[in-house]
N, C-alpha and C positions, 0 to 999 in steps of 0.2 A: 504494500499500500503506499504509493508516494504521497506525502503529505508534508505541508511546512506550517510548523506550529512555533515557531520562533518568539511569538508574541507570548504564547501560554509559558514558553520555558523561561522567559524573562518574568512575568508575573511570578510565576510558582517560587522562582529562584529569591525574588524581593520577598515574598510572602514568608519564606520559609525562616527567614530570620535567622540564616545560618553565623554562627560566631565566626571571629577573624582567623587565619591562618595561625596555626594548622587547627585542622579539623579532623574530627574522627571519622570512620566509614560509616557508622551508624548516624552520625549528623548529617553525612550527606546523602545516606537514604531518606532522610525526612523530605528531602526536596524531590527527591526521585517520586517519593509516593504521593506528595502534594501534587505535583506534575500530573501524574498519572489520574487522579482524582479530578481535576480541572480539564483533560482532554475530553473529546465528546466520547460518552459512553458506547455508542454505535461502532465507534471505530475499534474496540476491543484491545486497546494498547495494555502491554503488562510489562512485568520485568524479565531482565534475562537472568535465567536460573545457570549458575557457575561456579565452580571453585576458583581457586588463585587469589589474585591481589585485588584491592579494591572491590571489596565483597563487604556484606553485611548481611544477617540473618533476618528473616521475617518473623512474625511472632509465632510462626508454626516451625521455625527452625530451617528453612529452606534458605540457602545462600543465595544472594543474587547481585548483580552489579550494581555499584552505585554511580556509574556514568553512563549507562545506555538503557534504552526501554526497546522492546521488540512488540511487532505486531504478529497476529496470528499466522500470517502468511510467511512468517519468518523474517520480514524486513526489520533492519535494526536502525536506529539514529543514536548517534553520540550528544548526549545531552549535557554533559559537563565535562569541559576540559580538564586536564591535569587533577582529575579526582584524587582524592577528596576534597583539594584545596582550591579547585578551580572555579570558574564562572560558567553562566548557563550558556549553552549553544544548542543548535539544529543542525546536525549534520549528517546527511545519508551514510551509514557504515556499512553497505552491504545486506548479507542475507547471514542469517545465525549458523554458526558453524556446528556442525554434528554433535560435538562432545558440550554443546549449550543447550539449555531449553527454554521454551518459551513458557513463563509463570502467569498466568491469568492474574490481573487486578482484581481484589474482591473487596475493597472499600479500604478507605483511609483509617490508618492504624497509627494514632500518634504515642509515641512511647517517650515518656517523661526522661527527660535527662536526669540521672542521679546527682543527688546533693551531696557535694564532696565536705561542705561545711554545715554541720545540724546548727539549727538556730535553737536557743532556749526559748521553753515554753512561754508564751505571751509575748516574743519580739516579731515584728514583722521579716518574713524573709522576701526582701526586694528580688534576689533572683527567681525565687518561684513567681512570683507577682509579673516578672518579664517574660518567664516563660510561658506563663498563662495567658497572657497579652498575647506573646505571638501566635500562640494555639489559637485563642480567638481569631486573630487577625487572618489567619490561613484557613478557618473556617468560613469566614465573612467572605472572604474571596470565593470559594469554592460554591458556597449558597449564591454568591452573586453572578458568576458565571453560569449556574443553572438556572437562576430565573431569566437571564438574558436569553440562553437558549429556549427556554419556554416561551418567553414572549415573541421569538422570532417563530417557533413552530405555531403560536396562535394566530399571528398574523398570516403565514401561508395557510393554515387552517380557514380563515375567515375568508380569505382572496379566493381559495378552492371552493368554498361555499358559495360564494357570490358569484362566481364563474358559472356553477352548476344552476343556479337559480336563474339566472339569465338564460342558460340553454332551454330549461324547462319552461319559462315563459315563452320563449321563442315556439317551442312546440305547443304548446296548449292555446296560442291566439289562432282563433278560428279562420278559418279561410275564408276570403269575400266570398258571397253567395255569386254563383255562377247568373250573368244577366242573359234573359232570354231576348233574342231579337225577335222582332215583330215577322209574319211568314212572308211579307213581300220583299225583307231584306236578304232573303237566303240567295 
């Protein structure tokens, strides 16, 4: 499937709120997951299942690439250069090699980043508030993308209904009655 979703990649990268370099593969995976959530569901984009480097585990333990996504027809797009520390991109990367697999995207799984500095009870954990705000911003972007797609679908549906109604109206308009000529005009 040949598509160009560089705009989605840039939006997802910004919304993911990744920390400055150096980043972990798990942090880069949050960008990949958010991007997959934002892409049109009808395209069925998914993860690239693989071993090796630049991978992170999904909640079920499947290891996936943190720099590429894949479509069911095995078309791969590289969506992060220099993973896990790179930036967003959308580059055709050929077809999925036989030693890798297409892993369908089943939904957004936001994995909280573990807190390395526990906060005493009663104190405000500002880092946790920042992570919550970033997760909220990600969800707002996903919801907005879906809302815009639904508006486009509704507009197309309304246009199709109006077109069909015009066609029906054209069919139901009675034909003009035949005019009888007087006998002397034959």
